[in-house]
LOTOR-826962 format. One record per residue: x, z negated, y negated of N, C-alpha, C in turn; residue number from 1. Coordinates in steps of 0.02 Angstrom, whole numbers, plus 50000, padded with zeros to 5 digits. Each point is the difference from the previous one (the first is absolute). Last residue first. Layout:
residues N
X  Z  Y  X  Z  Y  X  Z  Y  NUM;
...
END
This chain:
residues 311
47485  56976  51164  50051  50025  50047  50054  50043  49977  311;
49811  49895  49882  50064  49956  50015  50042  50032  50034  310;
49789  50110  49965  50044  49998  49949  50063  49955  50002  309;
49850  50013  50167  50041  50054  50002  50030  50006  49944  308;
49871  49816  50036  50057  49991  50038  50049  50068  50001  307;
49785  49989  49884  50044  49944  49969  50065  50005  50031  306;
49823  50125  50086  50032  50029  49957  50052  49953  49960  305;
49875  49915  50175  50045  50057  50030  50034  50036  49938  304;
49835  49838  49956  50059  49953  50026  50055  50059  50022  303;
49789  50079  49927  50023  49979  49945  50080  49974  50031  302;
49849  50068  50171  50022  50048  49956  50047  49987  49942  301;
49887  49830  50125  50043  50026  50034  50045  50064  49969  300;
49803  49907  49895  50057  49953  50002  50062  50024  50037  299;
49797  50120  50014  50025  50004  49939  50074  49960  49984  298;
49869  49982  50200  50030  50070  49999  50033  49998  49926  297;
49860  49816  50044  50062  50006  50031  50046  50061  49995  296;
49783  49999  49909  50039  49952  49966  50075  50009  50028  295;
49822  50085  50119  50031  50042  49945  50057  49974  49959  294;
49893  49867  50166  50040  50044  50029  50030  50050  49944  293;
49839  49847  49938  50058  49968  50028  50053  50052  50022  292;
49774  50080  49963  50040  49979  49933  50063  49976  50013  291;
49868  50045  50186  50015  50060  49976  50045  49982  49927  290;
49911  49808  50122  50052  50039  50018  50027  50057  49979  289;
49893  49791  49871  49965  50061  50042  50056  50047  50025  288;
50004  49721  49987  50017  50058  49952  49974  50059  50035  287;
49991  49772  50089  49937  50037  49973  50027  50056  49953  286;
50151  49853  50130  49960  49957  49954  49950  50045  49957  285;
50136  50096  50155  49970  49938  50043  49957  49963  49948  284;
50127  50176  49915  49939  50023  50032  49967  49942  50040  283;
50206  49952  49897  49948  50008  49956  49935  50032  50027  282;
50186  49967  50121  49975  49935  50000  49943  50013  49943  281;
50120  50194  50056  49957  49974  50054  49977  49929  49987  280;
50152  50096  49844  49934  50027  49995  49957  49978  50052  279;
50212  49920  50007  49962  49973  49939  49926  50029  50005  278;
50163  50090  50148  49975  49938  50021  49959  49956  49957  277;
50110  50211  49930  49951  50014  50060  49960  49928  50014  276;
50185  49995  49853  49943  50019  49964  49945  50000  50047  275;
50206  49962  50094  49971  49946  49970  49934  50011  49953  274;
50128  50171  50099  49978  49962  50046  49961  49938  49978  273;
50110  50144  49845  49937  50027  50022  49968  49961  50061  272;
50219  49951  49911  49943  49974  49957  49936  50027  50028  271;
50194  50076  50113  49989  49935  50003  49947  49973  49973  270;
50056  50217  49969  49966  49992  50059  49991  49924  50017  269;
50115  50074  49814  49934  50009  49984  49959  49986  50071  268;
50235  49987  50006  49976  49955  49942  49919  50002  49996  267;
50117  50182  50113  49991  49933  50041  49963  49953  49969  266;
49942  50239  49916  50056  49962  50003  49990  49936  50038  265;
49873  50236  50016  49983  49939  49978  50069  49958  50009  264;
49995  50237  50053  49961  49990  49942  49992  49922  49972  263;
50101  50077  50217  50047  50027  49942  49969  49992  49926  262;
49872  49936  50193  50060  49952  49999  50049  50036  49937  261;
49804  50117  50066  49983  49936  49959  50065  49951  49994  260;
50014  50197  50134  49985  50018  49935  49988  49947  49954  259;
50010  49957  50232  50071  50017  49987  49987  50023  49918  258;
49802  49948  50108  50035  49951  49975  50066  50011  49985  257;
49878  50172  50069  49969  49979  49944  50027  49928  49963  256;
50062  50109  50218  50024  50036  49949  49972  49970  49932  255;
50017  49828  50190  49959  50068  49985  50031  50034  49949  254;
50004  49758  50161  50047  50044  49962  49972  50059  50002  253;
49941  49730  50071  49973  50069  49993  50056  50047  49951  252;
50055  49764  50080  49944  50018  50051  49975  50075  49989  251;
50255  49893  49943  49931  50033  49973  49954  50012  50059  250;
50240  49929  50009  49951  49940  50007  49928  50029  49972  249;
50195  50137  49996  49988  49985  50069  49956  49942  50019  248;
50081  50081  49781  49936  50054  50018  49993  49966  50096  247;
50153  49922  49791  49986  49969  50057  49935  50041  50031  246;
50116  50030  49781  50037  50025  50051  49977  49966  50063  245;
49907  49955  49788  50049  49958  50016  50044  50032  50054  244;
49798  50093  49937  50041  50009  49933  50065  49960  50011  243;
49844  50009  50171  50030  50059  49997  50043  50011  49933  242;
49865  49798  50040  50063  50009  50061  50034  50061  49982  241;
49827  49969  49866  50053  49947  49975  50058  50011  50059  240;
49786  50106  50030  50041  50040  49947  50067  49962  49982  239;
49851  49903  50155  50037  50045  50030  50044  50041  49947  238;
49847  49841  49926  50049  49972  50028  50046  50046  50043  237;
49812  50084  49883  50045  49965  49951  50062  49968  50038  236;
49817  50076  50132  50032  50057  49971  50052  49979  49955  235;
49859  49835  50078  50047  50031  50051  50045  50051  49970  234;
49832  49921  49868  50058  49950  50007  50046  50021  50049  233;
49800  50125  49975  50037  50011  49947  50073  49949  50008  232;
49824  49985  50161  50047  50057  50013  50049  50012  49933  231;
49847  49824  49994  50055  49986  50058  50039  50056  50006  230;
49815  50021  49854  50066  49959  49968  50045  49990  50055  229;
49806  50107  50085  50037  50049  49952  50061  49961  49965  228;
49848  49882  50137  50045  50036  50043  50053  50045  49948  227;
49824  49874  49905  50056  49957  50023  50042  50040  50047  226;
49812  50092  49888  50050  49990  49946  50059  49961  50046  225;
49785  50095  50091  50055  50027  50006  50061  49982  49967  224;
49776  49891  49990  50019  50017  50077  50067  50037  50006  223;
49901  49964  49785  50016  49936  50022  50035  50002  50080  222;
50017  50226  49847  49953  49946  50013  50016  49940  50036  221;
50104  50254  49873  50014  49940  50032  49940  49958  50004  220;
50021  50216  49898  49983  50001  50066  49999  49921  50035  219;
50073  50056  49776  49933  49995  50000  49976  49999  50068  218;
50221  50037  49964  49983  49919  49994  49929  50001  49994  217;
50097  50228  50029  50016  49943  50063  49973  49926  49987  216;
49980  50160  49816  49945  50011  50056  50012  49952  50058  215;
50163  49986  49823  49927  49985  49983  49955  50010  50057  214;
50214  50074  50044  50004  49930  49999  49927  49981  49979  213;
50126  50219  50046  49930  49985  50001  49983  49929  50000  212;
50249  50020  50025  49948  50052  50017  49929  49992  50002  211;
50223  49862  49973  49964  50003  49949  49951  50067  49999  210;
50153  49884  50146  50024  50062  49982  49952  50017  49938  209;
49946  49822  50121  50062  49978  49980  50037  50061  49962  208;
49793  50023  50114  49994  49957  49950  50059  49987  49957  207;
50008  50134  50192  49973  50033  49957  49997  49959  49934  206;
50052  49895  50202  50056  50043  49971  49989  50048  49936  205;
49841  49857  50128  50045  49958  49952  50047  50038  49972  204;
49849  50104  50142  49964  49993  49932  50056  49958  49964  203;
50051  50040  50214  50005  50067  49963  49973  49991  49929  202;
49982  49817  50146  50078  50013  49980  50003  50062  49965  201;
49787  49939  50093  50016  49962  49943  50074  50015  49987  200;
49895  50109  50184  49990  50035  49930  50026  49947  49937  199;
50007  50009  50255  50053  49960  49955  49988  50022  49936  198;
49854  50075  50178  50075  50032  50007  50055  49962  49955  197;
49764  49937  50005  50004  50067  49964  50077  50012  50011  196;
49985  49758  50047  49955  50051  49988  50014  50060  49956  195;
50142  49809  50058  49996  50057  50050  49957  50045  49982  194;
50010  49790  49881  50054  50056  49974  50007  50062  50044  193;
49846  49817  50061  49976  50034  49941  50057  50054  49976  192;
50061  49867  50177  49954  50044  50026  49973  50038  49938  191;
50148  49826  49954  50029  50054  50027  49953  50051  50024  190;
49905  49806  49919  50024  50037  49945  50047  50063  50016  189;
49916  49840  50160  49948  50042  49971  50018  50047  49953  188;
50146  49839  50094  49995  50060  50043  49942  50030  49966  187;
50192  49856  49869  49918  49998  50016  49985  50061  50032  186;
50217  49952  49921  49992  49970  50059  49925  49984  50017  185;
50095  50135  49820  50016  49930  49982  49978  49962  50059  184;
49990  50242  49965  49949  49966  50019  50007  49922  49980  183;
50163  50202  50011  49964  49992  49938  49948  49952  49996  182;
50132  50074  50197  50044  49968  49948  49968  49980  49927  181;
49876  50101  50187  50026  49938  50022  50049  49969  49944  180;
49929  50211  49966  49941  49960  49997  50023  49931  50021  179;
50158  50175  50021  49980  49983  49933  49947  49950  49988  178;
50053  50067  50209  50049  49969  49986  49984  49975  49929  177;
49849  50147  50104  50006  49933  50028  50044  49962  49964  176;
49940  50246  49968  50003  49944  49947  49995  49917  50022  175;
49881  50207  50143  50065  50005  49966  50000  49944  49944  174;
49891  50000  50259  49983  50008  49931  50061  50000  49946  173;
49981  49968  50262  50009  50072  49971  49993  50007  49920  172;
49887  49787  50118  50042  50050  50034  50007  50065  49959  171;
49906  49767  49944  49995  50060  49979  50048  50043  50027  170;
49997  49793  50088  49923  50005  49977  49991  50064  49965  169;
50219  49923  50081  49952  49994  50053  49928  50016  49986  168;
50173  50004  49827  50018  50059  50048  49950  49986  50068  167;
49985  49840  49829  49968  50069  49979  50015  50054  50053  166;
50103  49786  50034  49920  49997  50012  49972  50068  49981  165;
50227  49977  49955  49988  50004  50064  49927  49998  50023  164;
50067  49975  49777  50016  50062  50022  49984  50006  50063  163;
49975  49780  49921  49946  50055  49968  50014  50063  50023  162;
50166  49844  50048  49946  49988  50038  49938  50046  49985  161;
50202  50016  49877  49999  50021  50078  49940  49985  50035  160;
50014  49912  49778  50000  50078  49996  50005  50019  50079  159;
49907  49763  49983  50060  50028  49982  50003  50077  49993  158;
49784  49825  49953  50041  50023  50057  50070  50044  49967  157;
49873  49783  49880  49997  50080  50010  50042  50025  50051  156;
49929  49736  50032  50037  50048  49941  49987  50079  50014  155;
49843  49790  50052  50032  50045  50032  50036  50039  49953  154;
49906  49735  50029  50006  50043  49961  50037  50064  50032  153;
49852  49775  50048  50048  50036  50045  50014  50070  49950  152;
49891  49724  49974  50009  50061  49977  50053  50036  50043  151;
49805  49791  50024  50065  50026  50022  50015  50076  49972  150;
49810  49830  49875  50020  50061  50050  50077  50001  50021  149;
49887  49855  49835  49969  49992  50062  50009  50041  50057  148;
50078  50017  49763  50023  49935  50025  49971  49985  50070  147;
49922  50206  49885  50072  49996  50019  50046  49942  50027  146;
49773  49997  49897  49999  50036  50062  50080  50000  50028  145;
49969  49917  49788  49967  49951  50051  49993  50043  50072  144;
50085  50119  49817  50054  49955  50023  49970  49946  50055  143;
49890  50251  49971  49997  49943  49970  50057  49939  50024  142;
50014  50261  50006  49977  49960  50036  50007  49931  49960  141;
50089  50208  49925  49921  49988  49982  49967  49957  50053  140;
50241  50048  50013  49989  49994  49938  49927  49982  49975  139;
50129  50060  50216  49961  49934  49984  49983  49987  49927  138;
50011  50248  50149  50046  49943  49964  49959  49938  49992  137;
49900  50170  50133  50062  50028  49985  50051  49964  49960  136;
49815  49895  50180  50011  50027  49928  50064  50030  49989  135;
49819  49859  50201  50065  50046  49980  49989  50028  49931  134;
49927  49785  50209  49995  50045  49928  50052  50050  49987  133;
49887  49845  50203  50054  50046  50000  49987  50041  49933  132;
49910  49756  50132  49994  50055  49943  50063  50042  50001  131;
49852  49831  50198  50067  50014  49977  49986  50058  49940  130;
49882  49790  50171  49981  50054  49949  50066  50011  49961  129;
49953  49826  50168  50007  50076  50037  49994  50050  49961  128;
49903  49778  49899  50045  49996  50060  49989  50069  50029  127;
49938  49991  49749  49984  49968  50061  50047  50016  50060  126;
50109  49997  49753  49945  50051  50032  49988  49947  50069  125;
50123  49958  49762  49974  49949  50059  49940  50038  50040  124;
50117  50115  49812  50044  49930  50012  49976  49972  50069  123;
49886  50179  49940  50068  50028  50011  50044  49943  50010  122;
49777  49968  49930  50003  50024  50078  50069  50019  50008  121;
49967  49930  49781  49983  49934  50048  50002  50029  50069  120;
50026  50165  49834  50054  49957  49989  49983  49946  50064  119;
49853  50184  49923  50029  50006  50067  50061  49948  50013  118;
49891  50047  49783  49943  49978  50047  50022  49991  50072  117;
50147  50076  49828  49981  49931  49996  49950  49981  50047  116;
50048  50237  49993  50057  49954  50024  49993  49921  49998  115;
49836  50149  49887  49995  50008  50091  50058  49954  50017  114;
49992  50007  49775  49944  49966  50019  50000  49999  50075  113;
50168  50122  49891  50016  49924  50000  49943  49962  50028  112;
50005  50253  50083  49997  49975  49934  50022  49930  50003  111;
50091  50189  50161  49945  49954  49996  50004  49963  49931  110;
50172  50155  50081  49939  50031  49957  49939  49959  49994  109;
50197  49930  50133  50015  50009  49932  49941  50030  49947  108;
49997  50008  50243  49973  49937  49970  50029  49987  49931  107;
50002  50189  50185  50002  50015  49932  49966  49932  49955  106;
49934  49973  50247  50034  50054  49974  49994  50002  49921  105;
49960  49809  50210  49978  50017  49935  50051  50052  49968  104;
49914  49899  50252  50059  50045  49968  49972  50015  49930  103;
49947  49810  50199  49971  50030  49935  50056  50034  49973  102;
49968  49889  50268  50037  50018  49940  49961  50049  49948  101;
49970  49804  50216  49964  50043  49964  50062  50023  49934  100;
49995  49880  50276  50029  50008  49929  49955  50051  49960  99;
49971  49924  50223  49997  49938  49970  50039  50004  49936  98;
49859  50188  50147  50046  49953  50013  49999  49936  49960  97;
49839  50180  49996  50032  50017  50050  50058  49958  50027  96;
49864  49968  49807  49953  50029  50040  50030  50011  50076  95;
50041  49809  49787  50015  50070  50019  49959  50017  50069  94;
49891  49836  49814  50064  49995  50053  49995  50075  50017  93;
49917  49934  49756  49982  50017  50072  50054  49998  50045  92;
50034  49956  49758  49963  49935  50034  49975  50026  50071  91;
50098  50163  49859  50055  49948  50024  49967  49932  50032  90;
49858  50169  49889  50032  50026  50074  50043  49958  50020  89;
49924  49943  49785  49944  50001  50048  50021  50013  50071  88;
50144  50052  49821  49999  49919  50009  49945  49992  50055  87;
50026  50217  49937  50053  49978  50027  50007  49931  50018  86;
49832  50108  49871  50000  50023  50066  50056  49965  50042  85;
49998  49974  49773  49947  49964  50027  49997  50000  50072  84;
50147  50136  49884  50025  49929  50004  49945  49955  50032  83;
49935  50226  49946  50051  50002  50055  50023  49929  50009  82;
49862  50019  49810  49960  50014  50067  50051  49995  50065  81;
50096  50028  49790  49987  49926  50014  49947  50003  50053  80;
50177  50206  50000  49936  49960  49953  49988  49935  50014  79;
50179  50231  50019  50000  49922  50037  49946  49963  49942  78;
50006  50283  50036  50018  49948  49978  49984  49927  50016  77;
50034  50243  50149  49948  49957  49947  50042  49952  49962  76;
50089  50149  50188  49990  50035  49931  49949  49961  49958  75;
49983  49916  50232  50049  50052  49981  49980  50034  49933  74;
49902  49761  50035  49999  50051  50049  50057  50065  49964  73;
50084  49764  49943  49939  50017  49996  49982  50064  50053  72;
50085  49859  50128  49972  49999  49928  50053  50015  49951  71;
49960  49983  50295  50034  50022  49942  49953  49987  49927  70;
50030  49867  50257  49948  50029  49956  50042  50024  49942  69;
50012  49924  50264  50052  50020  49949  49955  50044  49946  68;
49896  49912  50204  50043  49942  49979  50058  50021  49956  67;
49848  50170  50096  49965  49938  49976  50029  49946  49972  66;
50076  50260  49995  50010  49935  50049  49959  49949  49971  65;
50039  50217  49896  49933  49994  50038  50004  49947  50051  64;
50169  50150  49863  49959  49940  49960  49937  49978  50021  63;
50165  50152  50096  49942  50037  49972  49972  49951  49963  62;
50201  49935  50100  50001  50065  49964  49946  50027  49972  61;
49970  49820  50137  50028  49974  49935  50004  50062  49966  60;
49944  50038  50206  49943  49975  49969  50030  49979  49932  59;
50156  50053  50161  49960  50068  49977  49947  49986  49949  58;
50123  49814  50102  50036  50040  49946  49963  50068  49976  57;
49897  49873  50175  49998  49965  49935  50045  50039  49950  56;
50003  50090  50224  49934  49996  49961  49993  49968  49931  55;
50209  49988  50141  49987  50063  49954  49930  50003  49975  54;
50094  49754  50050  49997  50060  50023  49992  50057  49955  53;
50036  49752  49957  49933  50019  50024  49991  50075  50027  52;
50205  49858  49901  49975  49989  50071  49937  50017  50021  51;
50089  50015  49773  50037  50043  50049  49982  49989  50079  50;
49916  49953  49754  49963  49990  50062  50030  50048  50048  49;
50098  49991  49794  49980  49935  50013  49955  49991  50063  48;
50096  50211  49934  50051  49951  50031  49965  49922  50014  47;
49864  50168  49901  50007  50020  50075  50060  49955  50024  46;
49966  49973  49772  49939  49978  50033  50008  50015  50074  45;
50154  50100  49865  50015  49930  50005  49947  49957  50037  44;
49975  50235  49949  50050  49980  50045  50018  49937  50012  43;
49849  50052  49826  49975  50009  50067  50047  49990  50060  42;
50078  49983  49775  49953  49938  50020  49967  50016  50071  41;
50113  50182  49895  50057  49939  50027  49958  49943  50015  40;
49873  50174  49925  50023  50023  50070  50060  49941  50016  39;
49897  49992  49784  49955  49976  50053  50023  50017  50075  38;
50142  50063  49811  49992  49926  50013  49957  49980  50057  37;
50063  50224  49906  50012  49975  50075  49994  49930  50009  36;
49986  50107  49781  49963  50041  50034  49995  49976  50080  35;
50132  49893  49829  49926  49973  49996  49960  50050  50050  34;
50251  49917  49997  49974  50058  50009  49933  49999  50001  33;
50146  49806  49982  49992  50034  49939  49962  50072  50001  32;
49984  49754  50126  50023  50063  50012  49989  50049  49946  31;
49983  49729  50094  50012  50041  49925  50032  50055  50012  30;
49830  49808  50137  50054  50051  50005  50007  50042  49935  29;
49916  49739  50079  49993  50057  49966  50051  50056  50005  28;
49863  49782  50147  50056  50046  49985  49980  50054  49956  27;
49890  49756  50099  49998  50052  49955  50063  50035  49989  26;
49989  49842  50171  49922  50019  49983  49991  50044  49956  25;
50230  50018  50130  49972  49949  49958  49920  50025  49997  24;
50129  50024  50238  49986  50046  49924  49971  49948  49955  23;
50083  49976  50237  50028  49951  49945  49979  50037  49938  22;
49999  50069  50244  49942  49956  49981  50009  49956  49935  21;
50148  50160  50120  50011  49931  50015  49949  49962  49983  20;
49987  50232  49960  50011  49994  50069  50017  49917  50022  19;
49964  50061  49770  49943  50018  50042  50004  49985  50070  18;
50191  50002  49859  49966  49932  49985  49930  50008  50036  17;
50138  50185  49994  50022  49949  50046  49964  49928  49994  16;
49927  50183  49873  49994  50023  50058  50028  49943  50053  15;
50040  49996  49772  49941  49992  50009  49978  50002  50080  14;
50218  50066  49922  49986  49912  49996  49920  49985  50018  13;
50065  50241  49992  50038  49962  50058  49982  49925  50001  12;
49924  50129  49817  49960  50011  50056  50026  49964  50053  11;
50123  49985  49810  49931  49973  49995  49963  50005  50067  10;
50203  50122  49976  50015  49931  50018  49936  49957  49996  9;
49995  50266  50057  50011  49955  49945  50010  49929  50016  8;
49952  50201  50141  50070  49989  49985  50001  49948  49959  7;
49782  50079  50049  50038  49949  50063  50065  49992  49981  6;
49893  50157  49854  49976  49935  49994  50025  49939  50040  5;
50054  50232  50026  50037  49969  49941  49981  49935  49995  4;
49896  50128  50168  50065  49975  50023  50036  49972  49937  3;
49782  50078  49953  50004  49943  50059  50068  49978  50020  2;
49970  50201  49884  49996  49941  49958  50001  49931  50031  1;
END
């Protein structure tokens, strides 16, 4: 993952600024892979202290370097107390050099109260104090914070980049190509799709075939649903390629998919992809995953029957 991070334009720009001593006092990294956001910030923090040697880089990796402070604690919520500590710590001189870096992870999860409390120090930090903020997107970051930060947005990785990274980190595992194609450029989503030997893809095939749909949907939970829908959309996409005689572009080709291709008309496949995306959005707005997935199955079945009658 570090190799992927260092390949991004955002990292390279931040690293170049660090080497020239031209980092903005407040930088906001927008990285859509929330699981690896903290690691992205860590790698950037190592670049910030590029001239301090391996000992400092090692300490930063352990979040124990005295002049590089991480907030909130790992897996903790960003609190008003954290904001107060940041303000107090910013007034203290660096211990080992002339610079102090505050790394603020998942800043979009901080409440408006917390963000407002930090506004002044983000805009006018004490001499030698820098802030590195991270968020998966900017929509939950206050406009007043956005206006005070230099934004560096990271685009989703390409399918090829994810596939190559998975090949390095998951040597010999099956389903790497399918996971890279289905993940939407989010590396942690690709890893989730690889779990259980690509179980999500097999479940997606059963779902589209109508095999044990009710039991399958009951097994979906908040943790599982994202990778499952990514698998469903990849299967639908590849079925479209197969139906159009373009199998060479398929990431996945199985006997079950050959059967589905004969049963689901191309028009129904096109509609089904739209239905799946709509269902994902509904779940993001608190629809119950099991009910939403069951409703999707019904819609796809009805659309298939409609197109079969038209054929």
